[in-house]
Each structure stands twice: as C-alpha cells, then as structure tokens.
LOVEXDO-923938 format. One record per atom (N, C-alpha, C): residue in three letters; x, y, z. Coordinates in steps of 0.1 Angstrom, whole numbers, padded with zeros to 4 digits, always signed. Example, Ala and Ser with C-alpha at 12.3 -4.5 7.8 and 13.67 -1.06 7.14 Angstrom:
ala+0132-0057+0078/ala+0123-0045+0078/ala+0132-0033+0078/ser+0128-0022+0071/ser+0137-0011+0071/ser+0129+0000+0079/
// end
This chain:
ser-0598+0312-0029/ser-0612+0311-0024/ser-0617+0325-0019/glu-0630+0325-0015/glu-0635+0337-0011/glu-0628+0343+0002/lys-0621+0334+0009/lys-0615+0338+0022/lys-0601+0343+0019/ser-0597+0344+0007/ser-0582+0348+0003/ser-0581+0362+0007/leu-0568+0366+0010/leu-0565+0380+0013/leu-0569+0389+0001/asp-0572+0401+0003/asp-0575+0411-0007/asp-0561+0417-0012/tyr-0561+0423-0024/tyr-0549+0428-0030/tyr-0541+0437-0022/pro-0547+0446-0014/pro-0537+0454-0005/pro-0529+0446+0005/asp-0535+0436+0010/asp-0528+0427+0020/asp-0518+0418+0013/leu-0521+0414+0002/leu-0511+0406-0006/leu-0499+0415-0010/ala-0502+0427-0015/ala-0491+0436-0018/ala-0483+0440-0007/lys-0490+0442+0005/lys-0483+0445+0017/lys-0472+0436+0021/glu-0476+0423+0021/glu-0467+0412+0025/glu-0454+0412+0015/ala-0457+0412+0002/ala-0447+0411-0007/ala-0437+0424-0007/gly-0444+0435-0006/gly-0436+0448-0006/gly-0427+0449+0007/gln-0433+0445+0018/gln-0425+0447+0031/gln-0414+0436+0031/lys-0417+0424+0026/lys-0406+0413+0026/lys-0395+0418+0017/ala-0398+0425+0005/ala-0387+0428-0004/ala-0379+0439+0003/leu-0385+0449+0009/leu-0377+0459+0016/leu-0369+0453+0027/ala-0375+0444+0035/ala-0367+0438+0046/ala-0356+0430+0040/asp-0357+0424+0029/asp-0346+0416+0023/asp-0335+0425+0019/ala-0339+0437+0013/ala-0329+0447+0009/ala-0323+0455+0021/gly-0330+0454+0032/gly-0325+0461+0044/gly-0327+0477+0042/ile-0336+0481+0035/ile-0338+0495+0033/ile-0352+0500+0037/pro-0355+0513+0040/pro-0368+0517+0043/pro-0375+0521+0030/tyr-0388+0522+0031/tyr-0396+0526+0019/tyr-0391+0540+0014/ser-0387+0548+0023/ser-0384+0562+0020/ser-0372+0563+0010/ala-0365+0552+0009/ala-0353+0552-0001/ala-0358+0549-0015/val-0370+0545-0016/val-0375+0542-0030/val-0380+0555-0037/lys-0375+0557-0049/lys-0378+0570-0056/lys-0390+0569-0065/gln-0393+0557-0071/gln-0404+0555-0079/gln-0409+0541-0077/ala-0422+0538-0082/ala-0427+0525-0080/ala-0435+0522-0093/cys-0433+0510-0098/cys-0440+0504-0110/cys-0449+0493-0105/val-0462+0493-0106/val-0470+0484-0100/val-0480+0477-0111/gly-0479+0464-0111/gly-0486+0457-0122/gly-0498+0450-0116/tyr-0509+0451-0123/tyr-0521+0443-0121/tyr-0530+0444-0133/val-0539+0434-0135/val-0547+0433-0147/val-0562+0436-0142/tyr-0566+0429-0132/tyr-0580+0429-0127/tyr-0582+0439-0116/gly-0588+0450-0118/gly-0590+0460-0107/gly-0592+0473-0113/asp-0597+0482-0104/asp-0600+0497-0109/asp-0587+0504-0111/ser-0587+0514-0118/ser-0576+0523-0119/ser-0570+0528-0106/thr-0557+0528-0105/thr-0549+0533-0094/thr-0550+0524-0082/cys-0552+0511-0084/cys-0550+0501-0074/cys-0536+0500-0068/gly-0527+0504-0077/gly-0513+0505-0072/gly-0510+0515-0061/gln-0517+0527-0063/gln-0516+0536-0051/gln-0522+0531-0039/arg-0534+0525-0040/arg-0540+0519-0028/arg-0533+0509-0021/ala-0526+0500-0029/ala-0518+0490-0024/ala-0506+0495-0016/ile-0499+0505-0020/ile-0488+0510-0015/ile-0490+0520-0003/tyr-0500+0529-0005/tyr-0502+0540+0005/tyr-0502+0536+0020/his-0511+0526+0022/his-0513+0523+0036/his-0506+0510+0041/ala-0497+0506+0032/ala-0489+0494+0036/ala-0474+0497+0036/leu-0470+0506+0027/leu-0455+0509+0027/leu-0452+0523+0031/gly-0461+0532+0026/gly-0458+0546+0030/gly-0464+0556+0020/leu-0465+0569+0025/leu-0470+0580+0017/leu-0458+0590+0016/thr-0450+0588+0005/thr-0438+0597+0004/thr-0439+0605-0009/gly-0452+0605-0016/gly-0453+0613-0027/gly-0446+0610-0040/ile-0440+0598-0040/ile-0433+0594-0052/ile-0442+0590-0064/pro-0437+0591-0076/pro-0445+0586-0088/pro-0448+0571-0086/ile-0460+0568-0088/ile-0464+0554-0088/ile-0471+0551-0101/ile-0465+0543-0109/ile-0471+0540-0123/ile-0477+0527-0123/asn-0490+0526-0128/asn-0498+0514-0129/asn-0495+0507-0142/val-0493+0494-0143/val-0490+0487-0154/val-0500+0476-0156/asn-0506+0475-0169/asn-0515+0464-0173/asn-0511+0459-0186/asn-0505+0447-0187/asn-0500+0442-0199/asn-0503+0427-0200/asn-0515+0423-0195/asn-0520+0410-0196/asn-0509+0400-0189/cys-0506+0388-0196/cys-0497+0379-0190/cys-0483+0384-0188/ala-0479+0395-0194/ala-0466+0400-0192/ala-0466+0411-0183/thr-0476+0413-0174/thr-0477+0424-0166/thr-0466+0425-0155/gly-0463+0414-0148/gly-0452+0415-0138/gly-0438+0419-0144/ser-0435+0412-0155/ser-0422+0415-0161/ser-0422+0428-0167/thr-0434+0434-0171/thr-0434+0447-0176/thr-0431+0458-0166/ala-0436+0455-0155/ala-0434+0464-0142/ala-0419+0463-0139/leu-0413+0452-0139/leu-0398+0450-0137/leu-0390+0458-0149/phe-0395+0456-0161/phe-0388+0461-0172/phe-0388+0476-0172/met-0400+0483-0167/met-0400+0497-0166/met-0391+0502-0155/ala-0392+0495-0143/ala-0384+0498-0131/ala-0369+0498-0135/arg-0365+0488-0142/arg-0351+0487-0146/arg-0347+0498-0155/gln-0355+0501-0165/gln-0352+0513-0174/gln-0351+0526-0166/leu-0358+0528-0156/leu-0358+0540-0148/leu-0345+0541-0141/val-0340+0530-0136/val-0327+0529-0130/val-0316+0531-0140/glu-0317+0522-0151/glu-0306+0522-0161/glu-0305+0536-0168/gly-0316+0542-0169/gly-0316+0556-0176/gly-0311+0567-0167/gly-0308+0564-0154/gly-0304+0574-0144/gly-0315+0583-0139/leu-0328+0579-0140/leu-0338+0587-0135/leu-0341+0585-0121/ala-0337+0574-0115/ala-0339+0571-0101/ala-0328+0561-0098/asp-0324+0561-0085/asp-0314+0552-0080/asp-0319+0540-0073/cys-0332+0540-0070/cys-0339+0529-0063/cys-0354+0529-0067/val-0359+0518-0073/val-0372+0517-0077/val-0378+0504-0073/leu-0391+0505-0069/leu-0398+0493-0065/leu-0407+0488-0076/ala-0405+0475-0080/ala-0414+0468-0089/ala-0423+0460-0081/leu-0436+0462-0081/leu-0445+0454-0074/leu-0457+0449-0082/gly-0461+0437-0080/gly-0472+0432-0088/gly-0481+0424-0080/phe-0494+0424-0082/phe-0504+0416-0075/phe-0516+0413-0084/glu-0524+0403-0079/glu-0536+0400-0086/glu-0546+0393-0077/lys-0559+0396-0078/lys-0569+0390-0071/lys-0579+0386-0083/met-0580+0373-0085/met-0587+0368-0097/met-0599+0361-0093/gly-0608+0360-0103/gly-0621+0353-0101/gly-0618+0338-0103/lys-0628+0330-0100/lys-0627+0315-0101/lys-0628+0312-0116/gly-0623+0301-0120/gly-0625+0295-0133/gly-0616+0302-0144/ser-0619+0299-0156/ser-0612+0304-0168/ser-0614+0319-0169/ile-0604+0326-0174/ile-0605+0340-0175/ile-0616+0344-0185/pro-0625+0353-0181/pro-0636+0357-0191/pro-0632+0369-0199/glu-0639+0372-0210/glu-0636+0384-0217/glu-0642+0395-0209/gly-0635+0406-0208/gly-0639+0417-0200/gly-0649+0426-0205/phe-0648+0430-0217/phe-0657+0440-0223/phe-0664+0434-0236/met-0677+0435-0237/met-0684+0429-0249/met-0688+0440-0258/asp-0686+0453-0255/asp-0691+0464-0263/asp-0679+0471-0271/arg-0668+0464-0272/arg-0656+0470-0279/arg-0648+0458-0285/thr-0639+0462-0294/thr-0630+0452-0301/thr-0621+0444-0291/asn-0622+0431-0293/asn-0613+0422-0285/asn-0599+0423-0291/pro-0589+0426-0281/pro-0575+0429-0286/pro-0570+0417-0293/leu-0575+0405-0291/leu-0570+0393-0297/leu-0577+0388-0310/asp-0586+0397-0315/asp-0595+0394-0326/asp-0587+0389-0338/lys-0576+0396-0342/lys-0569+0392-0354/lys-0561+0379-0351/his-0556+0377-0339/his-0550+0364-0336/his-0559+0352-0337/leu-0571+0355-0331/leu-0581+0344-0331/leu-0586+0340-0345/glu-0586+0350-0355/glu-0591+0347-0368/glu-0581+0336-0374/ile-0568+0337-0371/ile-0559+0327-0376/ile-0562+0314-0371/met-0564+0313-0358/met-0567+0300-0352/met-0580+0294-0357/ile-0591+0303-0358/ile-0604+0298-0363/ile-0603+0293-0377/asp-0596+0300-0385/asp-0594+0296-0399/asp-0587+0282-0400/lys-0579+0279-0391/lys-0571+0267-0392/lys-0578+0255-0384/tyr-0583+0258-0372/tyr-0588+0247-0364/tyr-0603+0250-0359/gly-0609+0261-0362/gly-0622+0264-0357/gly-0622+0269-0343/leu-0634+0271-0338/leu-0636+0277-0325/leu-0646+0268-0318/ala-0642+0263-0306/ala-0651+0254-0298/ala-0657+0261-0287/ser-0667+0256-0281/ser-0673+0262-0269/ser-0666+0258-0257/ala-0654+0264-0256/ala-0644+0260-0244/ala-0636+0274-0243/pro-0630+0275-0231/pro-0622+0287-0228/pro-0612+0290-0240/val-0611+0302-0243/val-0602+0305-0255/val-0588+0303-0253/ala-0582+0306-0242/ala-0568+0305-0239/ala-0563+0291-0241/pro-0569+0280-0235/pro-0565+0266-0237/pro-0567+0262-0252/gln-0577+0268-0259/gln-0578+0265-0273/gln-0566+0270-0281/met-0561+0282-0278/met-0550+0288-0285/met-0537+0280-0284/phe-0535+0276-0271/phe-0523+0269-0269/phe-0524+0254-0273/ala-0535+0248-0271/ala-0537+0234-0276/ala-0536+0233-0291/asn-0541+0243-0298/asn-0540+0243-0312/asn-0525+0246-0317/ala-0518+0254-0309/ala-0503+0255-0312/ala-0497+0242-0310/gly-0501+0234-0300/gly-0495+0221-0298/gly-0498+0212-0309/lys-0511+0212-0315/lys-0515+0204-0326/lys-0507+0207-0338/glu-0504+0220-0340/glu-0495+0224-0351/glu-0482+0217-0350/his-0476+0218-0338/his-0463+0212-0336/his-0464+0197-0338/met-0475+0190-0334/met-0476+0176-0337/met-0476+0174-0352/glu-0484+0181-0360/glu-0484+0179-0374/glu-0471+0182-0381/lys-0464+0192-0376/lys-0451+0196-0382/lys-0440+0186-0379/tyr-0440+0181-0366/tyr-0428+0174-0361/tyr-0432+0160-0356/gly-0444+0156-0357/gly-0448+0143-0352/gly-0448+0142-0337/thr-0449+0152-0329/thr-0448+0153-0315/thr-0460+0144-0309/asn-0456+0136-0299/asn-0465+0129-0292/asn-0471+0137-0280/pro-0485+0139-0279/pro-0489+0148-0268/pro-0486+0144-0254/glu-0481+0132-0252/glu-0477+0128-0239/glu-0465+0136-0234/tyr-0457+0142-0243/tyr-0446+0150-0239/tyr-0450+0163-0233/phe-0462+0168-0237/phe-0467+0179-0230/phe-0470+0176-0215/ala-0476+0164-0214/ala-0480+0159-0200/ala-0467+0157-0192/lys-0456+0153-0198/lys-0444+0150-0191/lys-0438+0163-0185/ile-0441+0174-0192/ile-0436+0187-0187/ile-0444+0191-0175/ala-0457+0189-0175/ala-0466+0192-0163/ala-0462+0183-0151/trp-0459+0170-0154/trp-0455+0161-0144/trp-0442+0166-0137/lys-0432+0170-0145/lys-0420+0175-0140/lys-0423+0188-0131/asn-0430+0197-0136/asn-0433+0210-0129/asn-0440+0207-0116/his-0449+0198-0115/his-0456+0195-0103/his-0447+0189-0093/ser-0438+0180-0098/ser-0427+0175-0090/ser-0419+0185-0084/his-0414+0195-0092/his-0406+0207-0087/his-0414+0215-0076/ser-0427+0215-0077/ser-0435+0225-0068/ser-0433+0220-0054/thr-0431+0208-0051/thr-0430+0203-0037/thr-0418+0210-0030/asn-0410+0217-0037/asn-0398+0223-0030/asn-0402+0239-0028/asn-0413+0243-0032/asn-0416+0257-0032/asn-0429+0260-0022/pro-0425+0265-0011/pro-0435+0267-0001/pro-0446+0278-0005/tyr-0442+0286-0014/tyr-0452+0296-0019/tyr-0460+0291-0031/ser-0458+0279-0036/ser-0466+0275-0047/ser-0481+0272-0043/gln-0490+0276-0051/gln-0504+0273-0049/gln-0507+0259-0046/phe-0501+0250-0056/phe-0503+0236-0055/phe-0489+0230-0052/gln-0487+0221-0043/gln-0475+0216-0039/gln-0476+0200-0038/glu-0482+0195-0048/glu-0484+0181-0048/glu-0479+0174-0060/glu-0472+0163-0058/glu-0467+0155-0069/glu-0476+0145-0074/tyr-0476+0144-0088/tyr-0485+0135-0094/tyr-0477+0124-0103/thr-0484+0113-0105/thr-0478+0105-0116/thr-0481+0110-0130/leu-0473+0105-0139/leu-0476+0109-0153/leu-0490+0104-0157/asp-0495+0092-0153/asp-0508+0088-0156/asp-0519+0098-0150/glu-0516+0102-0138/glu-0526+0111-0132/glu-0527+0124-0139/val-0516+0129-0144/val-0516+0141-0153/val-0524+0138-0165/leu-0521+0127-0172/leu-0528+0124-0184/leu-0543+0122-0183/asn-0547+0116-0171/asn-0561+0113-0170/asn-0568+0122-0162/ser-0562+0134-0158/ser-0570+0144-0151/ser-0581+0150-0160/arg-0589+0158-0154/arg-0600+0163-0161/arg-0596+0171-0174/lys-0603+0168-0185/lys-0600+0174-0198/lys-0605+0189-0198/ile-0596+0198-0202/ile-0600+0212-0204/ile-0603+0215-0218/phe-0594+0210-0228/phe-0597+0211-0242/phe-0587+0202-0249/asp-0594+0194-0257/asp-0587+0183-0265/asp-0578+0175-0256/tyr-0564+0174-0259/tyr-0556+0166-0251/tyr-0551+0174-0238/leu-0554+0186-0236/leu-0549+0194-0225/leu-0558+0190-0213/thr-0552+0185-0203/thr-0559+0182-0191/thr-0556+0194-0180/val-0565+0193-0170/val-0564+0204-0160/val-0550+0205-0153/leu-0543+0194-0151/leu-0530+0194-0146/leu-0518+0199-0155/gln-0523+0202-0167/gln-0514+0208-0177/gln-0516+0223-0179/cys-0525+0229-0171/cys-0530+0242-0173/cys-0527+0250-0159/cys-0522+0263-0160/cys-0520+0270-0149/cys-0534+0274-0143/pro-0535+0276-0129/pro-0547+0279-0123/pro-0548+0294-0122/thr-0561+0299-0120/thr-0562+0313-0117/thr-0559+0314-0102/thr-0552+0325-0099/thr-0545+0326-0085/thr-0546+0340-0080/asn-0546+0341-0067/asn-0543+0354-0060/asn-0530+0354-0055/gly-0522+0365-0057/gly-0508+0365-0053/gly-0502+0378-0055/ala-0489+0379-0050/ala-0482+0392-0052/ala-0467+0389-0052/ala-0459+0398-0058/ala-0445+0396-0058/ala-0438+0411-0058/ala-0426+0412-0054/ala-0420+0425-0054/ala-0405+0424-0055/ala-0399+0434-0061/ala-0384+0434-0063/ala-0380+0448-0062/ile-0368+0450-0055/ile-0362+0463-0054/ile-0350+0464-0064/leu-0351+0474-0073/leu-0341+0476-0083/leu-0333+0488-0080/ala-0319+0488-0080/ala-0311+0499-0077/ala-0299+0499-0085/asn-0292+0511-0086/asn-0280+0512-0093/asn-0268+0507-0085/glu-0256+0507-0091/glu-0246+0502-0084/glu-0241+0510-0072/glu-0242+0524-0074/glu-0238+0532-0063/glu-0247+0530-0051/phe-0260+0528-0054/phe-0269+0526-0042/phe-0266+0513-0035/val-0263+0502-0044/val-0260+0489-0038/val-0247+0491-0029/lys-0237+0498-0033/lys-0224+0500-0025/lys-0228+0508-0013/glu-0235+0519-0014/glu-0238+0527-0003/glu-0245+0520+0008/his-0254+0510+0005/his-0261+0502+0015/his-0255+0489+0018/asn-0244+0486+0013/asn-0236+0474+0015/asn-0244+0462+0011/leu-0249+0462+0000/leu-0258+0451-0005/leu-0251+0443-0015/gln-0238+0444-0017/gln-0231+0436-0027/gln-0232+0421-0026/ser-0233+0416-0014/ser-0233+0403-0012/ser-0246+0395-0015/gln-0257+0403-0017/gln-0270+0397-0020/gln-0276+0403-0032/ala-0269+0413-0039/ala-0275+0418-0051/ala-0274+0409-0063/val-0285+0410-0071/val-0285+0402-0083/val-0284+0411-0095/glu-0274+0410-0103/glu-0273+0418-0115/glu-0281+0414-0126/ile-0289+0423-0132/ile-0296+0420-0145/ile-0287+0424-0156/leu-0281+0413-0162/leu-0272+0415-0173/leu-0279+0419-0186/ala-0291+0415-0188/ala-0298+0418-0200/ala-0313+0414-0197/gln-0321+0423-0204/gln-0336+0420-0203/gln-0342+0426-0216/val-0351+0418-0223/val-0356+0423-0235/val-0371+0419-0236/met-0379+0429-0240/met-0393+0427-0242/met-0396+0429-0257/ala-0405+0420-0262/ala-0408+0421-0277/ala-0424+0420-0278/thr-0428+0425-0289/thr-0442+0424-0293/thr-0443+0417-0307/asp-0455+0415-0312/asp-0457+0407-0324/asp-0450+0413-0336/tyr-0444+0404-0345/tyr-0438+0407-0357/tyr-0449+0404-0368/pro-0446+0409-0381/pro-0456+0405-0392/pro-0458+0390-0394/ser-0449+0382-0390/ser-0451+0367-0392/ser-0463+0362-0383/thr-0466+0369-0372/thr-0477+0364-0364/thr-0490+0363-0373/phe-0491+0373-0382/phe-0504+0374-0389/phe-0503+0370-0404/glu-0490+0370-0409/glu-0488+0366-0423/glu-0486+0352-0426/glu-0480+0344-0415/glu-0477+0330-0418/glu-0488+0320-0414/lys-0499+0326-0408/lys-0511+0317-0405/lys-0507+0305-0396/ser-0498+0307-0387/ser-0493+0297-0378/ser-0498+0299-0364/cys-0504+0289-0359/cys-0509+0290-0344/cys-0497+0290-0335/leu-0486+0284-0338/leu-0473+0286-0331/leu-0469+0301-0330/lys-0470+0308-0341/lys-0466+0322-0341/lys-0477+0330-0334/val-0489+0326-0334/val-0500+0334-0328/val-0498+0334-0312/val-0493+0323-0307/val-0491+0322-0292/val-0477+0328-0288/gly-0469+0333-0298/gly-0457+0341-0295/gly-0444+0335-0297/tyr-0443+0325-0306/tyr-0430+0318-0309/tyr-0420+0327-0313/asp-0423+0336-0323/asp-0413+0345-0329/asp-0409+0355-0319/met-0419+0360-0312/met-0415+0370-0301/met-0404+0365-0292/thr-0407+0353-0287/thr-0399+0347-0278/thr-0384+0344-0284/lys-0385+0339-0296/lys-0372+0336-0302/lys-0364+0348-0304/arg-0370+0359-0309/arg-0362+0371-0311/arg-0358+0378-0299/ala-0366+0378-0289/ala-0363+0384-0276/ala-0351+0377-0270/ala-0352+0363-0270/ala-0341+0355-0265/ala-0327+0358-0272/glu-0328+0358-0286/glu-0316+0361-0293/glu-0310+0375-0288/lys-0318+0385-0287/lys-0313+0398-0284/lys-0308+0398-0269/cys-0314+0390-0261/cys-0311+0389-0247/cys-0297+0384-0245/phe-0295+0372-0252/phe-0282+0365-0251/phe-0271+0374-0258/glu-0274+0381-0268/glu-0265+0389-0275/glu-0261+0400-0265/gln-0270+0407-0259/gln-0268+0418-0249/gln-0259+0413-0237/ala-0262+0401-0233/ala-0254+0395-0221/ala-0241+0389-0226/gly-0238+0387-0239/gly-0226+0381-0242/gly-0226+0366-0238/leu-0238+0360-0238/leu-0238+0346-0234/leu-0246+0338-0245/gln-0247+0325-0243/gln-0255+0316-0251/gln-0263+0306-0242/pro-0273+0299-0248/pro-0281+0291-0239/pro-0273+0281-0232/thr-0262+0275-0236/thr-0254+0266-0229/thr-0247+0271-0217/asp-0247+0285-0215/asp-0240+0292-0204/asp-0250+0292-0191/val-0263+0289-0194/val-0274+0291-0184/val-0275+0277-0177/asp-0278+0279-0164/asp-0280+0267-0156/asp-0295+0265-0152/val-0302+0276-0149/val-0316+0276-0144/val-0324+0285-0152/ile-0336+0281-0156/ile-0345+0288-0164/ile-0359+0288-0158/glu-0365+0300-0157/glu-0378+0301-0153/glu-0386+0306-0166/leu-0395+0299-0171/leu-0402+0304-0183/leu-0417+0302-0182/his-0424+0307-0192/his-0438+0309-0191/his-0446+0297-0194/asp-0449+0289-0185/asp-0456+0276-0187/asp-0471+0278-0184/cys-0477+0288-0190/cys-0492+0290-0188/cys-0499+0277-0191/phe-0495+0270-0201/phe-0499+0256-0204/phe-0487+0248-0208/ser-0488+0235-0206/ser-0476+0227-0208/ser-0470+0228-0222/val-0480+0231-0232/val-0475+0232-0246/val-0465+0244-0247/asn-0467+0255-0240/asn-0459+0266-0242/asn-0446+0264-0236/glu-0444+0255-0226/glu-0430+0252-0221/glu-0422+0245-0233/leu-0429+0236-0238/leu-0422+0227-0249/leu-0418+0236-0260/ile-0427+0244-0266/ile-0422+0252-0277/ile-0413+0263-0273/thr-0413+0267-0261/thr-0404+0277-0257/thr-0389+0272-0256/tyr-0388+0259-0252/tyr-0375+0252-0253/tyr-0368+0255-0266/glu-0376+0254-0277/glu-0371+0256-0291/glu-0369+0271-0293/ala-0378+0279-0289/ala-0376+0294-0292/ala-0364+0300-0284/leu-0361+0294-0272/leu-0350+0299-0265/leu-0336+0294-0271/gly-0337+0284-0280/gly-0325+0279-0285/gly-0319+0269-0277/leu-0326+0262-0268/leu-0322+0251-0260/leu-0319+0239-0269/cys-0327+0238-0279/cys-0326+0227-0289/cys-0330+0232-0303/pro-0328+0225-0313/pro-0333+0229-0326/pro-0348+0227-0327/glu-0354+0234-0337/glu-0369+0233-0338/glu-0373+0218-0341/gly-0383+0214-0334/gly-0388+0200-0336/gly-0381+0190-0327/lys-0371+0194-0319/lys-0363+0185-0312/lys-0366+0186-0297/ala-0376+0192-0293/ala-0379+0194-0278/ala-0381+0181-0271/cys-0387+0171-0278/cys-0390+0158-0272/cys-0377+0151-0268/glu-0367+0152-0277/glu-0354+0146-0274/glu-0348+0152-0262/leu-0350+0165-0260/leu-0344+0173-0248/leu-0351+0167-0235/ile-0364+0164-0236/ile-0372+0159-0225/ile-0367+0145-0222/asp-0365+0137-0233/asp-0361+0124-0230/asp-0347+0123-0224/arg-0338+0132-0226/arg-0325+0132-0221/arg-0326+0137-0206/gly-0337+0142-0201/gly-0338+0148-0189/gly-0331+0161-0187/asp-0330+0169-0198/asp-0322+0181-0198/asp-0331+0193-0193/asn-0342+0190-0188/asn-0351+0201-0182/asn-0353+0200-0168/thr-0345+0192-0161/thr-0347+0190-0146/thr-0334+0187-0139/tyr-0334+0184-0127/tyr-0322+0182-0119/tyr-0314+0170-0125/gly-0301+0172-0126/gly-0293+0162-0132/gly-0291+0164-0147/gly-0298+0172-0153/gly-0297+0175-0167/gly-0290+0188-0171/lys-0291+0192-0183/lys-0283+0204-0187/lys-0289+0216-0181/trp-0302+0218-0180/trp-0309+0229-0173/trp-0319+0225-0163/val-0322+0232-0153/val-0333+0230-0144/val-0343+0241-0148/val-0354+0236-0155/val-0365+0245-0160/val-0376+0246-0150/asn-0380+0258-0146/asn-0391+0260-0136/asn-0389+0253-0124/pro-0378+0255-0116/pro-0377+0248-0103/pro-0387+0253-0093/ser-0394+0264-0096/ser-0404+0269-0087/ser-0416+0260-0088/gly-0417+0252-0099/gly-0430+0245-0101/gly-0437+0251-0113/gly-0433+0263-0117/gly-0438+0269-0129/gly-0452+0275-0126/leu-0458+0281-0136/leu-0472+0287-0134/leu-0481+0276-0132/ile-0479+0264-0138/ile-0488+0252-0137/ile-0490+0249-0122/ser-0480+0250-0113/ser-0482+0247-0100/ser-0483+0259-0090/lys-0474+0269-0093/lys-0474+0281-0084/lys-0486+0291-0086/gly-0492+0288-0098/gly-0503+0298-0101/gly-0498+0308-0109/his-0508+0316-0116/his-0505+0327-0125/his-0512+0340-0122/pro-0510+0345-0110/pro-0516+0359-0108/pro-0509+0369-0117/leu-0516+0374-0127/leu-0509+0381-0138/leu-0500+0392-0134/gly-0505+0400-0125/gly-0496+0411-0121/gly-0483+0408-0114/ala-0483+0396-0109/ala-0472+0391-0100/ala-0463+0381-0108/thr-0467+0378-0120/thr-0459+0369-0128/thr-0457+0376-0142/gly-0452+0368-0152/gly-0450+0374-0165/gly-0439+0368-0173/asn-0440+0370-0186/asn-0430+0364-0195/asn-0421+0374-0200/ser-0408+0373-0197/ser-0398+0381-0203/ser-0385+0373-0205/cys-0376+0379-0213/cys-0363+0372-0214/cys-0353+0379-0207/ser-0346+0374-0197/ser-0335+0381-0190/ser-0325+0372-0186/asn-0313+0378-0185/asn-0301+0370-0180/asn-0296+0377-0167/gln-0295+0369-0157/gln-0291+0375-0143/gln-0280+0366-0138/lys-0273+0373-0129/lys-0262+0366-0122/lys-0261+0372-0108/thr-0258+0363-0098/thr-0256+0369-0084/thr-0242+0374-0082/
// end
C-alpha cells in the first residue's frame, strides 16, 4: 500500500538482520551486490550508505528481471569463489506499483518481443496482462500435450497458500480451500488470482564468505554451504521449437538443474526441500518436470501422491512460494542451487 516502507528502510531491515545473524560488522564486508528492477540508477548505494555504512567498498547494482535476487547472489558467490573477496553482501529489494507489471519503455524494443511472437503465433494476444498470458498458454500447451487437467495448477496454489501460514514474512498468510482457489477472480483463462503471485514490496539479504572467514569468526555451526549454483539463459530451442513451454524457460531450467546436480554430485532424490519459482501455479508444475522430480507429463501423478508437501518425497515451497509471500523482484529470483547446512 501507499503506507509501505520505502526501499531504503526495507533494505536496512534485511541488511542489518543478515549482519546480526552472522555476528559480523558491516566493516567486514568487502563488496556488495544489490538487486532491484524498479528504481533509478544507484539505488543500491542509497540503500546501503545510510543504513549499513560508508566504507568505500564496490557496490554493484543488478537488474535481471525475475532472476534479480538470485543474480545478486550468483555474483556475490563468484566474487568469493574466485578469491576476489572473503566476505560479500548480497542484498535485494523492491518497491513495486499496484497491479500487473506494466511495460516500462514504449520508445524502444521490448526485450520479450521475440518470445511473444511465438506465443502470439500459437495462441494470439488478448487484452490482458502479458505475463499471465505467457504462463497460462504454457499450461495450455501442457494440457494439449499430456492431457493435464487445469485443476492441478489450482492444487499447487492451494498447497502453497497452506504452507504460507507457517511463514510470518509472507505477504499473505491465509489458507484457502481448493474451491476458493478455483473460483477466485479470473486473471486470464483458467488462471485465477490465487494462482498468481502478487506485486510486493520487500527485501532480503545474505552474507557470503569463504571457509577461512567462517572459521575466523566461528560461524561453522550456522554456515550454509553452497554446493552448486547454476544460471542459464535461453537456448536455440526457445525460438526454434515454437513451444510456449520453452518460451517460459523450460529448457533453461532443465539444463541448469542438470548442471547443478552434476556439480553437487547429487540427484533429485537426494533433496528434501525445494524452493522454486512459482510466479504462477503453472510454472511450479512444469518445473517439477524440468528439475527431474518426475518424467515429462507426469507432474499430476506427483501431485496426486502428495510428493510436493509435508509427508511426501519433497516439501516444495514451504515458504508459501511467490504466490503467497509475494514476488519483490530484487529480493526473489529463480536459480538452481544445492545447499547443505
């Protein structure tokens, strides 16, 4: 709402809590990678200067749309892994407008123009927000290819809203029945409002450090090791195969996951908890298949077995997912990583 905190205050709370959790002063941080999408250039400096400190360190601003938060983390990890810094802050924040995300610039090429051409050629373009159309049409393609009942998309949203009741930081913390999800306000085609992530103001922060720094500050008991992290961009298949599933990132996710598991020396069955990018319920379902949790076209059977929630093989989005906790772009993001405590 209009009364929400501004981005410097959001960043201050996240940054200070991350430093307090690590038990280190800001002066120990050698570089910072700060993610946000909506805001003027160098908002990262403004967010840090008067909240955390003025130590003269490099502050790198990151804008990578829905992957912004994970891109900041990816860059910070590379700085540590490459030996360029022993301690780096990854910070992300967003202060968003109400309603669906608008197109920012009308006087230059839309970066999604070639992606949209594929969707329009197959399903047309409606007078509705573009993002829900892209993912709903990916879901339509899944239905046509595998006979998927759209109720399964709603079941995912129902599950995530249920999980959100355990997350005090979630924007929405309300449990709904499956009928309430199915019968909530239509956004596009079968996608209802309770199957779509909301626009959100929020922030997040993480401290990344090398092993020597962790030992020097006696952080072994609370450190989380990043075993592998992979970022991917589009492959030729996105544009050559004329598939709406590929347009929303299926192949990127699949290949990033394969590389990530290979780097970590693990496989999907070794994992217990998964946080994945459920910007829309459709994307969670197709991501089950892209991550290798089940064969292609078998996500509905995974849901029927309860293998995406407590008591099943994996707990997916215990936070409530983006559908519940919101999707402040700079503070969230989609990446494939394997971690252990």
